[in-house]
N, C-alpha and C positions, 0 to 999 in steps of 0.2 A: 348441501352448500355445490353450486356450480363455479364453471371457470372463469377464474380470473380476469376481467377487463379493466383496464387503467384507461383512466380520463383525464384530459388536460383541457379548462376551456379557454377562449380567446383571453381572459382579461391578463392584464400584467399589470408592473410595476412600469411606471416609464423606463425605470433602468433596467428594464429586462427583455429579453427579446420571446418570444415568443419560441423561435426553433432551441432553445435551451428545454423548454417542454417537450417538445420532440423529441429530445436526446433522453430525458428523463424517462419517458415511454420504454424508448427500445432498451433500455437498461434494465428495468423493472421485467421485460419479459425475457431476461435474461438472454440476450444476445452476446456475450462474450463466452456463456456456454455452448452455441449455435453456430458460430461461425469463426475460424481461425485461420491461423497464418496461409497464405499460399493457397486458401480457396478463391475461386472463382463464381464469384456471386453474384444469381440473377436478381435485378433488382426489377418487378414488375411492377409498371404502370403504365396510364394509357396519355398519350402525347394528345388527346383533342382532337377531332376532326377540324379541318382550317376553316376558320368564319366563328367557332365556338367560343366562348370565351368563358366557361364553366370552367374547366378541366382543372386541374391540382396547379396551383404556380408552383413554377420550377424553383422556385427559390427554397420549398418547403421539402425536397429533396435533399439540400444541402446536410441535415443532420444525418441522415440515414447514411449517406455515402461515407461523410467524416467518419462516424462512428464504423462504419466496418472496415475503413482503411485505418484506423487506429486498434485495430484487432488485429490486422495485418492481410486482411481478405484483400484481394479484387473484385471490384462490383465492376458491373456493369448495366446499363441501361436498357430494359426490351419490353417490346411488345410483338403483336402479331397481326400480319395482315389480316383487312377485312371480308366478310363477306359480298358487302356491298360494293357501288363503284363510286371512290372517292379518292382523294388523296391519301389514302392509305392504304390501297390496294396492292400496291406491289413493293416491294422493300425501299426500292430510288424514292418513290413520291412519298412514302412513309419518311423517311430519312430527311427529306426536303422538308416535309411538314412540320417533324419534330422542331427542327430548328428554325419555323417560323414561329412555333409559340413557344420559343425558350428555353427547349434543352440542349441548346448545343454545346459542343468541348470546351467553348470560351465563355459558359455561362456556369457548367459544373462540373468539367476536367475530368469528363466520363465519356466512354465512347457506346457508342447507341449499337445493337446488335438488335437486327429484326430477326426474330427467334425461328420463323417457318420457314424462312428460306425466301428465292425474290419472288415467286409467285404463290407462296403459299405450299410446297410441295415436298420441304424439307421438314420430315414428320416421323417422328414414333410412334409404336401401337403399345398399350399398356393394357393389362385387367382390369375389371372394373371389380371390386369384393363387393359380392352382395347386392349389385348391382340386379334391378327387375327389369329396367328399361331396356339396360343395354350393356353386354361383356365387355368390352373392348371399349376404350377412348383414342381417337386419333391428336395426339399431343405434340407441341413445337420441339423439335428435337434440339435446339439449343438453348431451350430452357431444362430439359430435362436429363440434359449433359454437363449443367452446371455441377460445380458441387454443394452450392444452398442456394435457396431462398428465400426474399426478401417481398414481400406484397404490396404495394402502396397503393390504397384505391380511394378512388374519390365518394363518397356516401350521397346519393341520390334520387332522383323518382328514373322509373325506366317503366317506356310504354309497353314490354312486353313481359316483364316482371313484377312489373309493380315498384319496384326499387331495385339499386345493383348498390352492392357493395363489395366486400372480401370474395364472396362465395362466387358470385357471377365473374370478378376479377382472374379468380383462380382458374375456374372453366373455361368460362367463354374467351378469356383473355389470353390463355395458354393454350390452348386448342389451334390444329391448323386450320385451313381452310376446309377441308374434307370434315373435319372434326366439328365445327361449328356447322356444315351443314348437313350434319349428323345431327347435330342437336337441334338444330332451326324442322327439321325434314315432318315434326307431326303441326307445325303451325300454318294455316292459310287466309293469310289476309282477306278480308270481302269489302264490298265497295257497297256504302249507302247511296244507293240512286239520288234522293232527292238530297244531297249535301254537293254529289260530286257536277262539277263544271265541265269537268270534260278538259280542263287547260292542259294535261299532256307532261306535268312534272312529276307524274308518277313514271311511266312510260321510259322518259328520259333516261331515268335512274335506275333503271331493271336490267341489272347485268345479265339475266338469261332471256330476255325479249318477252317476259311472260305475260305482260299487259299490252291490250289493244284497246283504242280507243274509238267509238262512235259517238253515240249521243249519250254515252258514260263511258268511264274506264270499266274495262272489263278482263277480272286476273282469269287466267285460264291455266291449263292442268302444266304448263311448263315452272309454276311458281315453285320454288326451294326454301320459302316460309323465311328471307332472311328478313324480312319486315323494314326494308328501308324504305317503302313506300308509304307504311303509316306516318314514319318521320317526316318525309319530304310533303304530303298533301297538304298544302295550305290551308285547306277549306274542313280538314279533320274529318274529312268522308269516308276514310279506310282504318278499320279498326281489325285487330283478331278475332277471327271466326270463335264466334262463345261455344258453337257445337264440334269445336274441335279442341284443341287445348294448349292453353297455355300454361296448364297443370300436369301436362305432359312435357313441356319444354321445361319448367322448373325440374324435373324429377332428374332430368337428362343433366341437367345443369348441377345438382345435386352431385350424381352420379361422376360426372367429368372433373369435380372440384377432390371428391374422394380420390381418384386416382393421382391428381397431381400430389393431393397433400400427402398420401402417403408412401410416394415414390421417393421419398428425400430420407436418408437416416437419423436425421433433426430436424425437428417440425421449424417450419417457418414462422419468422413475426409477420404478424400482420397489423400495418399499420391503416389506420381510414380517417378519412379529410374530413371534417364537418363543417366545412364550407363550400359558400355558394351550391348552397341544396336548391336546383331548380328539378321540374317535373320530369325530364329527359335524359337519356344518354348523352355524353359526352360526344358518342358517335356523329349525333346530327351536329348540321351545319351553322347552327344558329344556337339561341337559348332564351329562354324566359327568364324573367327577376327570378331571385330566392324564392322559396316557398316560407322558409323564417332565416330568422339573421344568422351568420355565421357562431357555430356551438363550440367549435375547438377540434381536439386530436384524441381518438384513442387506437389504445395496443392491445393484442394478445396473441397467446399460440396459439387459440378456438376459435376460428375464422365464424365459426357458427354463431356461438357467445356474442362475438363480436358485433356481428351487423346485426343480432335484436337488440342487445345495447343500445347501438346506435337507431335503432327505430325507433326503440322507444326515448330515447332522448327527445329527438326530431316531433315526434307526438307531442310529447308532453310541453313540447316548446310552441306547439301549435295549439294545443289546447283541443285539436281533435287529429282524424287520421288524415292527413292532406294525400299521403299515397293513396288512400284507398279513393281518395276524393277524386283524384287526378285519373285513375285509372279504375275506375268501379266494377268491369268487368274481371279483374283480378283478385285471387285469393293467394295474398302475400303468403298465408301461412302453409302452403302446400310447399316452398322452398325450406323452411325451417322442418317441417316435420318427417322429408322423404330425407334431407340432412341428418337428420340426427339419429334417424333409421338406420343409417349408413354406418353407424358409429366412428365417425372423424371427429367429433364435436357436440355440444348439447346446447340446447336453447336457455338454459337455467343459467347465471352469472350473477357473479359479485363486483358492482361496481366500486372499483377503488379511484377515487380523485387524488391527483395529483398536483401540489401548487407549483 
């Protein structure tokens, strides 16, 4: 029997709030045994890029914050600066963006700390046990210096990993900018010349000036593999080069996630939001319609089992693998297999429904 994953659908009586279901899930995960009095707890969340509307609704964080305060802990909301150019590239703009998207103090009465410093320079290096791709991880110092970690993730598709959930939020979301570059360094986007219109949007959004424009866009050796250009191309003319490897990226994500998960004395609680399940990351400055209806919330202390359960719930609801349909060149099983091999969780799970 695998790890327990607790699940609550969106269905409620007219007199009941979905927020109460989130509290029940957190309690089922044993939060009272993990977080305690005077603990400074990093609540890892993605604030969403400016223009995106699919990110987690701030109101869904209230049950998390209220539970932590009831246990005597002091929570703070946190994220890390991005590798790509946008409203989350430095801490000042990042906090402004978080406020624009509704995560301000007036809404949640909780401070925001961008965990890797003003420009992503504040990090610590931790070993990756049993890592085959990397031996150490460069992680945001103000997350790793906290007394506890609570990871809240938006489960959705992703243009470089097929899907994104707890494991990706744990890895890419807790890494410093240099750590993000380390994970992305195996991936090189490629331009399809038959689709490219040389509009220049990819060049304008490349932080390292790795793209030139002639008859088509040309990606040079300066590329660091952040994949911002894939998300920004209006013609879908840029894709991950399948000759290099999204599979290597997923291995590195698994190894960084393992380093974070293993660093805390008590296993974090992981909460996934199965709402606005779109095909792309919340880093994108926009979003398409959801692939399936809102399914609810799921939580576990095993991030691998949690993501696998959420993946299966979405596929079951759609009647087909919508992640594979959206990103056919990505084998999402790579992430699950490598993460499980590292020993910080299991793909096997027992789904426990909570009413």
